[in-house]
C-alpha positions as CSV (number, residue, x, y, z in Angstrom):
1,X,10.0,22.5,-32.4
2,X,9.7,18.3,-32.2
3,X,8.2,16.8,-29.5
4,X,11.4,14.4,-29.5
5,X,14.1,17.1,-29.0
6,X,16.4,17.0,-26.5
7,X,14.9,19.9,-24.7
8,X,11.4,18.3,-24.6
9,X,12.2,15.4,-22.9
10,X,14.0,17.2,-20.4
11,X,10.9,19.2,-19.9
12,X,8.9,16.1,-19.8
13,X,11.2,14.5,-17.1
14,X,11.1,17.7,-15.4
15,X,7.3,17.2,-16.1
16,X,7.4,13.4,-14.1
17,X,9.7,14.9,-11.6
18,X,7.4,17.8,-10.3
19,X,9.6,20.4,-11.5
20,X,8.1,23.4,-12.6
21,X,9.6,24.7,-15.7
22,X,10.7,28.0,-15.2
23,X,14.1,29.7,-14.3
24,X,16.3,27.5,-12.3
25,X,14.5,24.5,-13.0
26,X,17.9,22.9,-14.9
27,X,19.4,23.5,-11.5
28,X,16.8,21.6,-9.9
29,X,16.6,18.8,-12.2
30,X,20.5,18.6,-12.1
31,X,19.9,17.8,-8.4
32,X,17.3,15.7,-8.6
33,X,19.1,13.6,-10.9
34,X,22.4,14.0,-9.2
35,X,24.2,15.3,-12.2
36,X,25.7,18.6,-13.0
37,X,24.9,21.7,-15.0
38,X,27.9,20.6,-17.3
39,X,26.4,17.3,-18.0
40,X,23.0,18.7,-19.0
41,X,24.7,21.3,-21.2
42,X,26.7,18.2,-22.7
43,X,23.4,16.5,-23.3
44,X,21.6,19.9,-25.1
45,X,24.7,20.4,-27.1
46,X,25.0,16.8,-28.2
47,X,21.1,16.3,-28.6
48,X,20.8,13.3,-26.5
49,X,20.0,12.1,-23.0
50,X,21.3,9.0,-22.0
51,X,18.8,5.9,-22.6
52,X,19.6,4.6,-19.1
53,X,18.1,7.4,-17.2
54,X,15.2,8.1,-19.4
55,X,14.5,3.8,-18.7
56,X,14.8,4.4,-14.9
57,X,12.7,7.2,-14.7
58,X,10.0,5.5,-16.6
59,X,10.3,2.6,-14.6
60,X,10.5,4.9,-11.2
61,X,7.5,7.0,-12.1
62,X,5.6,4.5,-14.1
63,X,5.8,6.6,-17.4
64,X,5.7,4.7,-20.4
65,X,9.4,5.1,-22.2
66,X,7.4,6.2,-25.6
67,X,5.7,9.4,-23.9
68,X,9.0,10.1,-22.2
69,X,10.9,10.0,-25.4
70,X,8.5,11.3,-28.1
71,X,5.8,12.7,-25.9
72,X,3.6,10.5,-27.5
73,X,0.8,7.7,-26.6
74,X,-0.2,7.4,-23.0
75,X,1.5,9.0,-20.6
76,X,1.2,6.4,-17.6
77,X,1.5,2.8,-18.0
78,X,-1.6,0.7,-18.1
79,X,-2.5,2.7,-21.1
80,X,-3.9,5.7,-19.6
81,X,-3.8,8.6,-21.9
82,X,-4.0,11.8,-19.3
83,X,-2.2,12.4,-16.3
84,X,-4.1,11.6,-12.9
85,X,-4.2,15.2,-12.0
86,X,-6.5,15.7,-15.5
87,X,-8.6,13.5,-14.0
88,X,-11.3,14.3,-11.3
89,X,-10.5,11.5,-8.6
90,X,-13.9,9.5,-6.6
91,X,-13.1,10.0,-3.1
92,X,-11.9,6.3,-2.9
93,X,-9.1,7.1,-5.7
94,X,-8.0,9.8,-3.5
95,X,-7.9,7.7,-0.4
96,X,-5.6,5.1,-2.4
97,X,-3.4,7.9,-3.6
98,X,-2.6,9.4,-0.4
99,X,-1.5,6.1,1.2
100,X,0.3,5.5,-2.3
101,X,2.1,8.9,-2.2
102,X,3.1,7.9,2.0
103,X,4.8,4.5,1.1
104,X,8.6,4.5,-0.1
105,X,9.3,4.5,-3.5
106,X,10.4,0.7,-3.7
107,X,6.7,-0.1,-2.5
108,X,4.9,2.2,-4.9
109,X,6.9,0.3,-7.4
110,X,6.2,-2.8,-6.3
111,X,2.5,-1.7,-6.0
112,X,2.8,-0.7,-9.5
113,X,4.0,-3.5,-10.6
114,X,1.2,-5.5,-9.0
115,X,-1.4,-3.2,-10.6
116,X,-0.1,-3.9,-14.3
117,X,0.3,-7.5,-13.7
118,X,-3.7,-7.5,-13.0
119,X,-4.8,-5.3,-15.6
120,X,-2.9,-7.7,-18.1
121,X,-4.4,-10.7,-16.4
122,X,-7.9,-8.9,-17.0
123,X,-7.1,-8.6,-20.3
124,X,-6.1,-11.8,-21.0
125,X,-9.6,-13.1,-19.4
126,X,-11.6,-10.9,-21.8
127,X,-9.9,-11.9,-24.6
128,X,-9.6,-15.8,-23.3
129,X,-13.3,-15.5,-22.8
130,X,-13.5,-13.9,-26.6
131,X,-11.4,-16.5,-27.9
132,X,-13.7,-19.5,-26.4
133,X,-17.0,-17.7,-27.5
134,X,-15.4,-17.5,-31.3
135,X,-14.4,-21.2,-31.1
136,X,-18.0,-22.5,-29.6
137,X,-19.4,-20.7,-32.5
138,X,-16.8,-22.1,-35.0
139,X,-17.8,-25.5,-33.6
140,X,-21.6,-25.3,-33.9
141,X,-21.2,-23.9,-37.8
142,X,-19.2,-27.1,-38.3
C-alpha cells in the first residue's frame, strides 16, 4: 500500500491528533475534525482528503504538509525528522514541553512560529558568515 493513500493520510492525521489507530478511532477522528462519518466515508471512496483540512492540521500541530500528505520527509516543521516522543528529552526540554502544553493552542502556534523564525535567522546568519568568508577568500586571491 502506498504511503500516499487516503487511508495513510488519515492514519497520519490520527497520529498527529493523538488518536490511537484501533476500533472506534474513525469515530474519534470525525469528532476531532467536526465532520460526520458519512463525510469520512466519502473521502475514502473518492480517495481524497480535503487539502484545507490538511493545511489546518499542519499549521495547528506544527507538522510538515509533505509528511502529512506523503509520509516522507521530516514530520515536524523546522527539520526535525523524528517525533519528539522518540527522542530522549533532557530535564530542560521536559520543563519547556510541560509549560508549552499548558498553553492554549493559539499561544502554542505563536511560540512555534517564533521558534521557526528564530531557526531561520540562525540558519541565515550561518550562511551569511560562510558567504562572507568566501568573499574574503576571493578578494585576497584576486
